[in-house]
Each structure stands twice: as structure tokens, then as C-alpha cells.
MITI-952089 format. One line per field, with one value per residue: residue in three letters; residue number from 1; x, y, z of N, C-alpha, C in turn. Coordinates in steps of 0.05 Angstrom, whole numbers, plus 5000, padded with zeros to 4 digits. Example, Ala and Ser with C-alpha at 12.3 -4.5 7.8 and 13.67 -1.06 7.14 Angstrom:
2
residu	(ALA,SER)
num	(1,2)
n.u	(5264,5257)
n.v	(4886,4955)
n.w	(5156,5142)
ca.u	(5246,5273)
ca.v	(4910,4979)
ca.w	(5156,5143)
c.u	(5264,5258)
c.v	(4934,5001)
c.w	(5156,5157)
***
This chain:
75
residu	(MET,THR,GLU,PRO,LEU,GLY,GLN,HIS,PHE,GLN,TYR,VAL,ILE,THR,VAL,CYS,SER,ARG,ALA,GLU,THR,ASN,CYS,PRO,ILE,PHE,PRO,PHE,ALA,LEU,TYR,ARG,GLU,SER,TRP,PRO,PHE,GLU,ASP,PRO,ALA,ALA,ALA,ALA,GLN,GLY,SER,GLU,ASP,GLU,ARG,LEU,THR,VAL,PHE,ARG,ARG,VAL,ARG,ASP,GLU,ILE,ASP,ARG,LYS,ILE,GLN,VAL,TRP,LEU,SER,GLY,VAL,LYS,THR)
num	(1,2,3,4,5,6,7,8,9,10,11,12,13,14,15,16,17,18,19,20,21,22,23,24,25,26,27,28,29,30,31,32,33,34,35,36,37,38,39,40,41,42,43,44,45,46,47,48,49,50,51,52,53,54,55,56,57,58,59,60,61,62,63,64,65,66,67,68,69,70,71,72,73,74,75)
n.u	(4919,4959,4974,5031,5063,5121,5143,5189,5212,5226,5210,5161,5120,5064,5020,4988,4981,4952,4960,5002,5024,4989,4992,5025,5085,5139,5190,5224,5226,5263,5274,5227,5178,5134,5079,5046,4979,4923,4871,4814,4763,4758,4756,4734,4663,4601,4572,4557,4595,4624,4648,4679,4720,4739,4773,4786,4826,4872,4880,4903,4951,4981,5005,5026,5067,5084,5112,5155,5171,5193,5217,5268,5286,5335,5338)
n.v	(4988,4996,5033,5054,5019,5011,5059,5087,5083,5097,5071,5024,5008,4964,4952,4916,4846,4809,4853,4845,4795,4804,4837,4882,4863,4922,4928,4968,4999,5013,5002,4959,4949,4905,4932,4895,4920,4897,4886,4931,4933,4874,4863,4900,4896,4894,4960,5012,5058,5017,5003,5034,5057,5010,5025,5068,5059,5038,5066,5101,5068,5071,5120,5127,5091,5115,5156,5141,5120,5149,5183,5170,5158,5167,5217)
n.w	(4697,4663,4623,4654,4661,4632,4644,4688,4761,4805,4865,4882,4905,4948,4975,5014,5015,4972,4927,4923,4903,4857,4827,4768,4742,4750,4710,4712,4763,4808,4862,4899,4951,4997,5036,5071,5086,5130,5089,5096,5061,5063,5120,5152,5187,5213,5240,5206,5228,5259,5208,5186,5225,5226,5175,5184,5222,5190,5152,5191,5212,5149,5147,5179,5168,5123,5137,5183,5140,5094,5120,5126,5074,5024,4984)
ca.u	(4931,4981,4992,5053,5081,5134,5148,5211,5202,5250,5199,5135,5108,5048,5007,4966,4979,4939,4966,5037,5024,4958,5000,5044,5113,5146,5215,5241,5230,5297,5259,5205,5177,5116,5075,5021,4966,4904,4845,4792,4747,4747,4764,4709,4635,4581,4557,4572,4603,4650,4670,4692,4731,4765,4779,4813,4859,4888,4892,4924,4969,4991,5004,5060,5090,5093,5130,5178,5196,5202,5251,5299,5284,5350,5332)
ca.v	(4997,4984,5051,5064,4995,5024,5090,5087,5099,5098,5056,5014,4992,4946,4961,4888,4806,4806,4865,4849,4766,4802,4860,4883,4874,4947,4916,4991,5002,5010,4996,4945,4947,4905,4942,4879,4928,4885,4898,4944,4921,4848,4864,4916,4879,4909,4980,5031,5062,5001,4990,5066,5050,5007,5037,5097,5050,5021,5092,5114,5063,5064,5139,5121,5079,5124,5181,5128,5116,5173,5197,5144,5151,5172,5220)
ca.w	(4704,4651,4628,4684,4665,4612,4663,4705,4781,4842,4874,4872,4935,4949,5018,5014,5006,4951,4905,4926,4879,4830,4808,4754,4759,4746,4720,4701,4789,4827,4893,4910,4972,4999,5061,5078,5104,5120,5065,5105,5053,5068,5146,5169,5192,5234,5240,5198,5242,5270,5191,5186,5242,5218,5155,5200,5228,5173,5137,5200,5204,5132,5143,5208,5155,5106,5160,5176,5108,5089,5143,5127,5036,5011,4955)
c.u	(4960,4999,5025,5066,5105,5152,5168,5197,5227,5238,5165,5141,5077,5038,4982,4986,4967,4955,4998,5037,5011,4972,5027,5074,5126,5175,5224,5234,5266,5281,5234,5206,5146,5106,5054,5005,4937,4885,4828,4771,4743,4748,4738,4680,4626,4583,4569,4593,4641,4661,4687,4709,4757,4781,4793,4840,4884,4893,4918,4948,4989,5005,5017,5069,5099,5111,5152,5185,5197,5227,5265,5295,5317,5346,5363)
c.v	(4985,5005,5057,5033,4993,5053,5069,5100,5086,5078,5045,5001,4987,4945,4934,4866,4817,4823,4859,4809,4769,4825,4874,4888,4905,4956,4951,5004,4995,4985,4982,4939,4937,4907,4921,4892,4906,4898,4927,4923,4897,4844,4871,4899,4903,4932,4995,5038,5044,5002,5017,5066,5039,5009,5067,5079,5042,5051,5105,5102,5059,5094,5147,5110,5092,5155,5179,5111,5130,5190,5178,5137,5169,5189,5232)
c.w	(4684,4635,4642,4677,4653,4620,4678,4733,4800,4850,4875,4899,4939,4983,5018,5009,4978,4925,4906,4896,4857,4817,4793,4764,4741,4736,4712,4734,4807,4857,4889,4934,4975,5026,5064,5101,5110,5111,5091,5092,5065,5098,5156,5159,5214,5220,5221,5204,5253,5247,5186,5208,5236,5194,5159,5205,5214,5162,5155,5200,5176,5135,5164,5182,5125,5121,5153,5148,5091,5106,5141,5091,5040,4978,4938)
***
């Protein structure tokens, strides 16, 4: 993930606590946000269907957050 480090971004958004602390810094990002969603790979347990349910729930939470965020972003 070193290629984009020198590029300019308006927004950099991390989506888990681990990414917030371990992701590289993007010095040319105008805005940086952290959306700490549950990591489904760590949280999902049980049968395949039960694990899939966790992944889908987190996916849907991220989708809702994106939709709300996009409605407030000024371009």
C-alpha cells in the first residue's frame, strides 16, 4: 500500500480500529476520518451461515454510513 502514499486525496477513511492505528499516514489528505466497524473476520463464529450473517451485517452498516456521509459531503 505504498503506491498511493504520495498522491493527493480529499478524504481518507479507515473502517476499523486496527486500520486507524496501523494504516500509513496520507500526508496529502485534506480530511481523515475513522469509522470503527466491527471486524467481521475476527467476530464471525459458528456455522458458515452464522459467519456470513455477521459479514452481511457489517457490510450493511458500512453501506448505511457511506450513504449518510455522502449526503453531507460538500464537493
